[in-house]
C-alpha positions as CSV (number, residue, x, y, z in Angstrom):
1,M,-1.3,-44.0,-42.7
2,K,-4.3,-45.4,-42.2
3,K,-3.3,-46.3,-38.9
4,A,-1.2,-43.8,-38.1
5,L,-4.4,-41.4,-38.2
6,I,-6.3,-44.1,-35.9
7,A,-3.7,-44.4,-33.8
8,S,-3.1,-39.9,-33.2
9,T,-7.2,-39.6,-33.0
10,L,-6.8,-42.0,-30.1
11,L,-4.3,-40.5,-28.6
12,L,-6.1,-37.3,-28.5
13,A,-9.0,-38.3,-27.4
14,G,-7.2,-39.8,-24.3
15,A,-5.4,-36.6,-24.2
16,A,-9.0,-34.5,-24.2
17,Q,-10.6,-36.8,-21.3
18,A,-8.0,-36.6,-19.1
19,D,-8.3,-33.0,-19.3
20,A,-11.8,-33.2,-18.7
21,L,-12.2,-35.4,-16.0
22,G,-10.0,-34.6,-12.3
23,L,-10.0,-36.2,-9.2
24,T,-8.5,-34.0,-6.3
25,A,-7.8,-35.2,-2.5
26,E,-6.8,-33.6,0.2
27,V,-5.9,-34.3,4.0
28,G,-4.3,-32.0,7.3
29,Q,-4.7,-31.1,10.4
30,F,-6.9,-28.0,11.7
31,S,-5.8,-26.6,15.7
32,P,-8.7,-24.2,16.3
33,D,-9.5,-22.0,19.3
34,A,-13.0,-22.6,20.1
35,S,-15.8,-20.7,21.9
36,F,-19.9,-21.2,23.7
37,D,-22.0,-19.2,24.1
38,G,-25.5,-20.6,24.9
39,R,-27.5,-23.6,27.1
40,I,-28.4,-27.1,27.3
41,D,-31.5,-27.8,28.8
42,N,-31.1,-25.1,31.7
43,T,-27.8,-24.7,32.1
44,T,-26.2,-21.9,30.1
45,R,-22.5,-20.9,30.2
46,N,-19.9,-18.5,27.8
47,V,-16.7,-20.1,27.9
48,D,-13.5,-19.9,25.7
49,F,-11.3,-22.6,25.6
50,D,-8.5,-24.3,23.6
51,G,-10.1,-26.6,20.6
52,E,-8.5,-30.1,19.7
53,D,-6.5,-31.0,16.9
54,N,-8.1,-32.9,14.5
55,T,-7.5,-34.4,11.4
56,Y,-9.7,-32.8,8.1
57,Y,-10.1,-34.3,4.6
58,G,-12.1,-34.4,1.3
59,I,-12.4,-35.7,-2.1
60,A,-13.7,-34.5,-5.3
61,F,-14.2,-35.9,-8.5
62,E,-15.0,-33.2,-11.9
63,H,-15.8,-35.0,-15.2
64,P,-16.9,-32.9,-18.4
65,V,-20.9,-34.0,-18.8
66,P,-22.7,-31.0,-19.3
67,L,-25.5,-29.7,-16.9
68,I,-24.6,-32.5,-14.2
69,P,-22.6,-31.2,-11.7
70,N,-19.2,-32.3,-9.9
71,V,-19.0,-33.7,-6.2
72,R,-17.0,-33.3,-2.9
73,L,-17.0,-34.4,0.1
74,Q,-15.5,-33.1,2.5
75,G,-15.2,-34.1,6.6
76,S,-14.0,-33.1,10.0
77,T,-14.6,-33.1,13.5
78,L,-14.1,-30.1,16.1
79,E,-13.6,-30.6,19.5
80,G,-12.9,-28.4,22.7
81,Y,-12.4,-29.0,26.3
82,S,-13.0,-27.3,29.4
83,A,-14.0,-27.8,33.1
84,D,-17.2,-26.0,32.6
85,A,-18.2,-27.3,28.9
86,D,-17.2,-30.1,26.3
87,I,-18.1,-30.0,22.8
88,K,-17.6,-32.0,20.0
89,I,-19.1,-31.4,16.2
90,D,-18.7,-34.7,13.3
91,S,-19.2,-32.5,10.4
92,T,-19.9,-34.0,6.7
93,D,-19.9,-32.2,3.7
94,Y,-21.8,-33.7,0.4
95,T,-21.0,-30.8,-1.9
96,L,-22.7,-30.1,-6.1
97,Y,-21.1,-27.8,-7.8
98,Y,-20.1,-26.3,-10.9
99,E,-17.1,-24.8,-12.5
100,I,-17.8,-21.5,-13.5
101,L,-14.1,-20.3,-14.3
102,D,-11.3,-23.0,-15.2
103,G,-8.4,-20.8,-15.2
104,L,-9.7,-18.1,-17.3
105,A,-7.3,-15.0,-16.4
106,W,-5.5,-17.7,-13.8
107,L,-9.4,-17.5,-11.9
108,D,-10.7,-20.9,-10.6
109,L,-14.2,-20.2,-9.6
110,D,-17.2,-22.9,-8.3
111,V,-20.3,-22.4,-7.3
112,G,-23.0,-24.8,-5.8
113,I,-24.7,-26.1,-2.6
114,S,-23.5,-28.3,0.6
115,L,-25.7,-30.6,2.5
116,R,-23.6,-30.6,5.9
117,D,-24.4,-33.6,8.5
118,L,-24.0,-32.9,12.1
119,D,-23.7,-35.1,15.1
120,I,-23.0,-32.7,18.1
121,D,-22.2,-33.8,21.7
122,A,-22.0,-30.7,24.2
123,R,-21.8,-30.7,28.1
124,V,-22.6,-27.5,30.2
125,G,-21.8,-27.6,33.9
126,S,-24.3,-31.1,34.7
127,S,-25.9,-30.8,31.6
128,R,-25.2,-33.1,28.5
129,A,-27.2,-33.4,25.0
130,S,-26.4,-35.2,21.5
131,E,-28.6,-34.0,18.6
132,S,-28.4,-34.5,15.0
133,A,-28.8,-32.1,11.9
134,V,-28.5,-32.1,8.5
135,I,-28.5,-28.1,7.2
136,P,-28.0,-27.1,3.4
137,T,-25.7,-24.3,2.9
138,G,-24.4,-22.2,-0.4
139,Y,-20.6,-23.5,-1.9
140,L,-18.6,-20.7,-2.8
141,S,-14.9,-22.0,-3.9
142,A,-12.7,-18.9,-5.3
143,Y,-8.7,-19.3,-5.9
144,F,-6.3,-17.4,-7.9
145,T,-3.1,-18.7,-9.2
146,I,0.2,-16.2,-9.3
147,P,1.4,-16.2,-12.8
148,T,4.6,-18.0,-13.6
149,L,4.6,-19.5,-9.9
150,P,3.2,-23.0,-8.7
151,L,0.7,-21.1,-5.7
152,Q,-2.5,-20.3,-5.7
153,V,-4.3,-17.7,-3.3
154,G,-8.4,-17.9,-2.0
155,G,-10.5,-19.6,-0.1
156,E,-13.7,-21.2,-0.2
157,I,-17.1,-20.3,2.1
158,K,-20.5,-22.2,3.2
159,T,-23.3,-20.4,4.4
160,L,-26.6,-20.2,4.7
161,D,-29.3,-19.9,7.6
162,V,-32.5,-22.5,7.7
163,G,-35.3,-21.7,10.6
164,D,-33.5,-21.2,14.0
165,S,-29.6,-22.7,12.8
166,S,-27.1,-21.2,10.5
167,I,-23.9,-21.9,9.8
168,N,-20.7,-19.6,8.5
169,D,-18.0,-21.7,7.8
170,T,-15.0,-19.6,5.8
171,T,-11.5,-21.0,4.5
172,F,-8.7,-19.0,3.6
173,K,-5.6,-21.5,2.1
174,I,-2.4,-21.0,0.0
175,K,-1.9,-24.2,-2.0
176,Y,1.6,-25.0,-3.6
177,Q,1.6,-27.7,-6.4
178,S,4.9,-29.1,-6.6
179,P,6.3,-30.5,-9.7
180,F,4.6,-34.2,-9.0
181,V,0.8,-35.3,-7.9
182,V,1.4,-33.9,-4.3
183,G,0.9,-30.5,-3.1
184,V,1.2,-28.5,0.0
185,E,-1.6,-26.3,1.4
186,G,-2.0,-23.9,4.7
187,G,-4.2,-21.5,5.9
188,Y,-7.0,-20.2,8.3
189,R,-10.9,-21.3,8.7
190,T,-13.2,-20.2,10.9
191,A,-16.7,-22.4,11.6
192,N,-19.4,-20.7,13.2
193,F,-22.8,-22.7,14.2
194,D,-25.5,-20.9,15.8
195,I,-27.4,-24.2,16.5
196,D,-31.1,-24.4,18.1
197,E,-31.8,-27.9,18.1
198,G,-33.8,-29.6,20.7
199,S,-31.8,-29.0,23.9
200,I,-29.1,-27.0,22.3
201,D,-29.5,-23.6,22.0
202,S,-25.8,-22.4,21.4
203,E,-23.8,-20.3,19.1
204,I,-20.4,-22.2,19.2
205,E,-17.4,-21.3,17.2
206,F,-13.9,-22.7,16.2
207,D,-11.0,-20.6,14.4
208,G,-7.4,-21.2,13.6
209,F,-5.0,-22.4,11.6
210,F,-4.3,-25.3,9.7
211,I,-1.8,-27.7,7.3
212,G,-2.2,-30.3,4.8
213,V,-1.1,-32.2,1.9
214,F,-3.6,-32.7,-1.6
215,A,-2.8,-34.6,-4.8
216,D,-4.2,-33.0,-8.0
217,F,-4.9,-36.0,-10.6
């Protein structure tokens, strides 16, 4: 009886830890249109062009320790080319967040802050510049699980104005969770960068559809 009780206790503890600890990963392709409105040095342009298809990725770790935030890492490269302008933005987000709701009334709600590390290469006409910046943003993620279906609908937003620069990055997403670990996601993303760093003073926007896969452990 004692051995059975100990074994049951260990099994329950293991199950509780499995429910409390979480690891998710995602990877996919973003196919945006792009626009540039501003200047590099003394060269000014207002250009609309097709963006390049690029890969995005993300990984998040959640734990049951109170007061210590969960961690999420995301990254993407945004590119656009035309005869008048070339834009490339490498973006890495480091996010600390708390779960406010976790499935209550079919809602998941996360709130936190992100640090966005940007490397920007831009050309307008014959002028070319490269700048780096780290910009903090607020982070909000909200999803609704459709009852009786393996579907979630929702989105994420990262936004903040800092000095003369601002970021507004919004994602609308639909997620299908298969009976296995892997699921499929797709949606629409709008990423707006109002950048005033060094020789770059421009509003740059990428918007379009994306599709990817995710794994939820």
